[in-house]
C-alpha positions in Angstrom: 7.7 21.4 -22.5 8.8 19.7 -19.5 7.5 16.1 -19.6 4.9 14.7 -17.4 6.9 12.5 -14.7 5.2 9.0 -15.2 7.3 7.1 -12.5 8.9 7.6 -8.9 12.2 8.2 -10.2 10.9 10.9 -12.9 9.1 12.5 -10.2 12.1 12.6 -7.8 14.3 14.0 -10.7 11.4 16.6 -11.4 11.2 17.8 -8.3 14.9 17.7 -8.2 14.9 20.1 -11.1 12.2 22.5 -9.2 14.4 22.9 -6.5 17.1 24.6 -8.6 18.4 22.6 -10.2 19.4 20.5 -7.3 22.2 17.7 -7.8 21.9 14.1 -7.3 24.6 14.3 -4.7 23.0 17.2 -2.4 20.0 15.5 -2.8 21.4 12.1 -1.8 23.2 14.0 1.5 20.1 15.2 2.3 18.1 12.0 2.5 21.1 9.9 3.7 21.3 7.9 0.8 24.0 7.3 -2.0 24.5 9.5 -5.1 24.3 6.1 -7.0 21.6 4.9 -5.3 19.3 8.5 -6.6 21.1 7.9 -10.0 19.6 3.9 -10.5 16.5 5.3 -8.9 16.1 8.3 -11.2 17.2 6.0 -14.3 14.6 3.4 -13.9 17.3 0.5 -12.6 16.4 0.3 -9.2 12.8 0.5 -7.2 12.2 2.6 -3.5 11.2 -0.5 -1.6 11.5 1.2 1.8 8.6 3.7 2.8 11.4 5.7 4.9 13.9 6.2 2.1 10.3 7.6 0.4 9.4 9.6 3.6 13.5 10.8 3.7 13.6 11.8 0.0 10.1 13.7 0.1 11.4 15.6 3.2 14.5 16.4 1.3 12.4 17.7 -1.7 10.4 19.7 0.4 7.5 17.5 -1.3 4.6 15.0 0.2 5.2 11.3 -0.4 2.1 11.5 -2.3 3.9 14.2 -4.7 6.3 11.4 -5.3 3.8 8.5 -5.7 1.9 10.7 -8.1 -1.4 10.1 -5.9 -3.9 12.9 -6.2 -2.4 14.5 -9.0 -2.4 12.1 -12.3 -4.7 10.6 -14.0 -4.4 7.9 -17.0 -5.6 4.5 -15.1 -9.3 3.9 -15.6 -10.1 2.6 -12.4 -8.7 5.6 -10.6 -10.2 7.9 -12.9 -13.7 5.9 -12.2 -13.3 6.3 -8.8 -12.4 10.2 -8.8 -15.6 11.1 -10.5 -17.1 10.3 -7.1 -14.5 11.7 -4.5 -16.6 15.3 -4.3 -19.6 13.4 -3.8 -18.0 11.4 -0.7 -16.4 14.5 0.6 -19.5 16.4 0.6 -21.6 13.6 2.4 -18.6 13.4 5.1 -18.9 17.4 5.5 -22.5 17.1 5.8 -22.3 14.2 8.4 -19.5 16.1 10.5 -21.6 19.2 10.3 -24.7 17.0 12.0 -26.9 17.2 9.4 -29.1 14.2 9.0 -31.3 13.6 6.1 -34.5 11.8 6.5 -33.5 7.4 5.8 -34.9 6.6 2.3 -33.9 2.9 2.6 -35.4 0.5 4.5 -33.7 -1.5 7.4 -33.3 -4.9 5.1 -32.3 -2.6 2.0 -29.6 -0.6 4.1 -28.1 -4.4 5.6 -27.8 -5.2 1.9 -25.9 -2.1 0.8 -23.5 -2.5 3.4 -23.4 -6.3 3.2 -22.4 -5.3 -0.9 -20.1 -2.8 0.1 -18.1 -5.2 2.2 -18.0 -7.5 -0.4 -16.7 -5.3 -2.6 -13.8 -4.2 -0.3 -13.2 -8.0 0.3 -12.7 -8.3 -3.4 -10.6 -4.5 -3.5 -13.3 -3.4 -6.1 -13.1 0.2 -4.3 -14.3 1.9 -7.6 -17.5 0.1 -7.1 -17.4 0.8 -3.6 -16.9 4.6 -4.3 -20.1 5.0 -6.4 -21.8 3.3 -3.3 -20.3 5.3 -0.5 -22.4 9.1 -1.5 -25.6 7.9 -0.9 -24.6 4.8 1.9 -23.1 7.4 4.1 -25.7 9.7 4.2 -28.1 6.5 5.2 -26.1 5.3 7.7 -25.8 8.6 9.2 -30.1 8.7 9.2 -29.5 5.7 11.5 -26.0 6.5 13.1 -24.6 3.9 15.4 -22.3 0.9 14.6 -24.1 1.2 11.2 -22.4 4.6 10.3 -19.4 3.2 12.1 -19.0 0.5 9.9 -19.8 2.1 6.5 -17.6 5.4 7.8 -14.7 2.6 8.4 -15.2 1.1 5.1 -15.2 4.7 3.4 -12.2 5.3 4.9 -10.3 2.0 3.8 -11.7 2.7 0.7 -10.3 6.2 0.2 -6.9 5.0 1.4 -6.4 2.4 -1.3 -7.7 5.3 -3.7 -4.8 7.6 -2.6 -7.1 10.0 -0.9 -5.7 9.9 2.6 -6.8 13.5 3.7 -10.6 12.4 3.2 -9.8 8.8 4.6 -8.7 10.5 7.5 -12.0 12.4 7.5 -13.9 9.0 7.1 -11.9 7.5 10.0 -12.5 10.5 12.5 -16.1 10.0 12.0 -16.1 6.5 12.9 -14.1 7.4 15.7 -16.5 10.2 17.0 -19.3 7.6 16.5 -17.6 4.8 18.0 -17.2 6.8 20.9 -20.7 7.4 21.2 -21.8 3.7 21.2 -19.4 2.7 23.6 -19.0 -0.5 21.9 -15.2 -1.2 22.4 -14.6 -3.3 19.4 -16.0 -0.7 17.3 -13.6 1.8 19.2 -10.4 -0.3 18.5 -11.6 -0.5 14.9 -11.9 2.8 14.3 -8.3 3.6 16.1 -7.0 1.3 13.8 -8.9 2.9 10.5 -7.2 6.5 12.1 -3.4 5.0 12.4 -4.1 3.2 8.9 -5.4 6.4 7.3 -2.3 8.7 8.6 0.1 9.6 5.7 3.6 8.2 5.7 5.4 10.9 7.0 3.0 10.8 10.4 4.2 7.2 10.9 5.7 8.2 14.3 2.1 9.9 15.2 0.3 6.4 13.7 2.7 4.3 16.1 1.9 6.4 19.2 -2.0 6.6 18.6 -2.1 2.6 18.3 0.1 2.9 21.4 -2.7 5.3 23.4 -5.3 2.9 21.8 -4.2 -0.3 22.6 -3.6 1.0 26.5 -6.9 2.3 26.9 -8.6 -1.1 24.9 -6.4 -3.3 27.2 -9.1 -3.7 29.5 -11.8 -4.9 27.4 -10.1 -7.6 26.1 -12.2 -10.3 27.2 -13.8 -9.4 24.1 -12.6 -11.7 20.9 -13.3 -9.1 18.5 -11.6 -6.7 20.8 -8.8 -8.9 20.7 -8.5 -9.5 17.0 -8.6 -5.3 16.8 -6.0 -5.1 19.3 -4.0 -7.6 17.6 -4.7 -5.4 14.3 -3.6 -2.3 16.4 -0.1 -4.1 17.5 0.6 -4.8 13.9 0.2 -1.1 12.9 2.4 -0.1 15.3 5.0 -2.8 14.4 5.2 -1.3 10.9 5.0 2.2 11.5 7.8 1.6 14.5 9.9 0.4 12.0 9.7 3.2 9.5 10.5 5.6 12.4 13.7 3.3 13.2 12.3 2.5 16.4 13.3 -1.4 15.6 13.2 -2.6 19.5 9.8 -1.2 19.9 8.6 -2.7 16.6 9.8 -6.5 17.7 8.0 -5.7 21.1 4.9 -5.0 19.0 5.1 -7.6 16.4 5.9 -10.3 19.7 2.4 -9.2 20.9 0.8 -9.7 17.7 1.9 -13.2 17.4 1.1 -14.2 21.2 -2.4 -12.7 20.6 -3.0 -14.3 17.2 -1.5 -18.0 18.7 -4.4 -17.7 21.2 -7.0 -16.8 18.2 -5.9 -18.8 15.6 -7.4 -17.9 12.2 -10.7 -16.6 11.6 -12.6 -19.9 10.5 -14.5 -17.7 7.7 -11.0 -16.0 6.7 -12.6 -12.5 7.6 -12.7 -12.4 11.3 -14.4 -9.5 13.2 -14.6 -6.6 10.6 -13.0 -8.5 8.0 -9.7 -7.8 9.0 -8.9 -11.5 9.2 -6.7 -11.2 12.4 -4.5 -14.6 13.1 -1.2 -16.3 12.8 -1.7 -15.9 8.8 -2.3 -12.0 9.2 0.9 -11.7 11.7 3.3 -13.5 9.1 1.8 -11.3 6.1 2.8 -8.0 7.9 6.1 -9.2 9.1 6.9 -10.0 5.4 6.1 -6.4 5.1 8.4 -5.4 8.1 10.8 -7.2 6.7 10.9 -6.0 3.3 10.8 -2.4 5.2 14.1 -3.0 7.0 15.8 -4.2 3.4 15.9 -7.9 4.5 14.9 -9.5 1.0 16.2 -12.8 1.9 13.9 -12.6 5.2 10.7 -11.6 3.1 11.3 -15.0 0.6 12.1 -17.1 4.0 8.9 -15.8 5.5 6.9 -16.5 2.5 7.5 -20.2 2.6 5.8 -20.4 5.7 2.7 -18.0 5.0 -0.6 -19.2 3.3 -2.3 -15.9 2.5 -5.4 -17.8 0.2 -6.9 -18.8 4.2 -7.7 -15.1 3.9 -11.0 -13.8 2.5 -9.5 -10.3 1.7 -7.9 -10.1 -1.9 -5.5 -7.5 -0.5 -4.0 -9.8 1.8 -3.2 -11.9 -0.8 -2.0 -9.3 -2.8 0.2 -8.1 -0.1 1.7 -11.8 -0.3 2.9 -11.5 -3.7 3.8 -7.8 -4.3 6.3 -8.2 -1.3 7.8 -11.4 -2.5 7.9 -10.3 -6.1 9.8 -7.2 -4.7 12.1 -9.3 -2.6 12.9 -11.9 -5.5 13.5 -8.5 -7.6 16.1 -7.5 -5.5 19.9 -7.6 -7.3 18.0 -8.8 -10.3 19.1 -12.4 -10.4 15.6 -13.6 -9.9 13.7 -11.2 -12.2 11.4 -14.1 -13.9 10.7 -15.5 -10.5 9.5 -12.1 -9.8 7.7 -11.2 -12.3 5.8 -14.1 -11.8 4.5 -13.1 -8.2 3.8 -9.9 -9.7 1.6 -11.7 -12.2 -0.1 -13.1 -9.3 -0.5 -10.5 -7.1 -2.3 -8.6 -9.9 -4.7 -11.8 -10.6 -5.1 -11.5 -6.5 -6.5 -7.8 -6.5 -6.3 -6.0 -10.3 -7.7 -2.6 -9.4 -5.4 -1.8 -6.6 -2.4 -3.6 -8.3 -3.1 -1.0 -11.2 -3.1 2.2 -9.0 -0.4 1.3 -7.0 2.7 3.4 -7.8 5.2 0.9 -6.0 3.9 -2.0 -8.0 3.7 0.0 -11.4 7.3 1.4 -10.7 8.3 -2.6 -9.5 7.3 -4.1 -12.9 8.7 -0.9 -15.3 12.2 -2.0 -13.7 11.8 -5.6 -14.2 11.1 -4.5 -17.9 13.8 -2.1 -18.5 16.0 -4.6 -16.9 15.0 -6.9 -19.6 15.8 -4.6 -22.2 19.0 -3.5 -21.4 20.0 -7.0 -20.8 18.3 -7.9 -24.7 20.5 -4.9 -25.8 23.8 -6.5 -25.0 23.0 -9.7 -26.5 22.0 -8.0 -29.5 25.4 -5.9 -29.7 27.1 -9.3 -29.1 25.6 -11.0 -32.0 26.3 -7.9 -34.3 29.7 -8.3 -33.3 30.3 -11.7 -33.8 28.5 -11.1 -37.3 30.7 -8.2 -38.3 33.9 -10.1 -37.2 32.8 -13.5 -39.2 32.1 -10.7 -42.2 35.6 -8.5 -41.6 37.4 -12.0 -41.4 36.2 -13.4 -44.6 36.6 -10.3 -46.3 40.0 -10.1 -45.3 40.4 -13.6 -46.8 38.6 -13.3 -50.0 40.8 -9.8 -50.7 44.5 -12.0 -49.9 43.1 -14.3 -52.7 45.2 -13.3 -55.9 43.0 -12.3 -58.7 
């Protein structure tokens, strides 16, 4: 009986065996990495820190990145299981709305506004399971009203579903937000829905996401007098910078990052820590994305250097604070010399946003790798102590054996 793989490395090995017993050397050649790297990842001695590496390994194994991350196929985490129970109802609501059906509203205007505000608070605190429980009815109620109300709730649904690992449904929600936003002719919500679409695309579609962001930036630049639009254009620049990095277009990524930094410098951090649509665009957010981009480029030293200038606590969204500590922790863990500091950073990441940390495969793998490294370091110490003990005992026995009776 095949043991159920529970880490990314174990899943890579599982799919490698499923591909006719493909050797590590063949997989490494197809993915553009070394055989030693594949061996270390499969054994849990290393984690995968770059999205582009995940894409390359998935392509070589003829699976999706979601297959390697275990998203949508594995349970076990209570938070994710709780949310998963609501996903069929969310899907059904999205299908009904996309098909043009509209139920009569059962909420008063005040109740609907209160429920949307509550969902936004849950999004800010990253309580995605609780948010998922609200979405089936909230989507249908928002659809009865339409306009920017439906755009906002569809955006919330896209964010929630994406963070729970249901990117195909997140994409449906983002498209619904986009189609509705176009009808409202509100450029700020059009930009927000375009950002949701780019974020919802799978990692394998990074080039598509970058091109989509480019098109949106070009189309919406004429509306940049609206500060809300400028904030979302800044977010689109950041999204394009990261996806261009994943695609290996580093010059393009640098241009987008520089454009975002210029926009952020003129806007400053949002006074309430949230800004339009809770995205928190400003210099701090740019710094956080720059850390993620440096991590994607394998520049751990640069991540640590940037972390000294970024203060994530000025932003309201817990996911931003978690991003800071997670990127810093993975950078500190690189090389294995600062594992104690790395573990402290992961603890801070978990405290900032417990639910997404618990269901994040990369976060789980990073912690597992630290634990395995700690055990491997402890075993040699115990062996050395045992060897010394045996040596002393052997020496004593030899000495005693040499004494005359």
